[in-house]
Residue, then its C-alpha position, 0 to 999 in steps of 0.5 A: m096498653n103495653d108494659e112499655l107504654s105504661q112505664i112512660v106514662a107513668k114516668l111523664r106524670a111522674d116528672y109533671a107531679e114532681q115540677l107542679p110546686a116549683t110552679f104554684t110556688k112561681m105563681e105564688n110569689l108572681w101574685r105576692g109581687l102583684a098583690a103588693e103592687e111590686l110588678p108591673v100590671s101586665g104579670v096578670v097576663e102571665l099568671t092566668r096562662m100559667a093558669h091556662s098551661i095547668t088547665g090543659a096539662g092536669t088532665t092530659f097528666g091525669l090530674p084532673a083535680v089538678s086541671r079544675a082548680a086551675r080552670d077556676l083560677e084561668l077564668f076569674l083572671d081572664p076578665f083582668s088579664a082583657s083589661g090590663r087591671l088588677p083585681s081589688g078588694a076583696e076580688r084579691e082574696t079570691v085569688s089568694v083562695l084559688l092559689v091555695a087550692l091549686r096547691q092543695s088540688a095537687a095534695l102538694p107540699 
């Protein structure tokens, strides 16, 4: 890869990594609203879609750990998205743990 292309790829990776904290915060806020039953159940579909987007983009932008953590969240949420129901009890705790793991996978505050 030539220097110019390497610089472009590095910039794209940096830009993607820079926007991740805001995305994680949005996901966490969405989950808090869902868990408190303050938002419609359809928000689970949005949360699953966000995890899916990170699953694909993480590897593309050189963040495979982020991609794996997002995939774990996506796979856990898929049945709830399909059924139109919220996780309950221990399932809610699992979602919270998976969101923490997602943020930690990027080593971001």
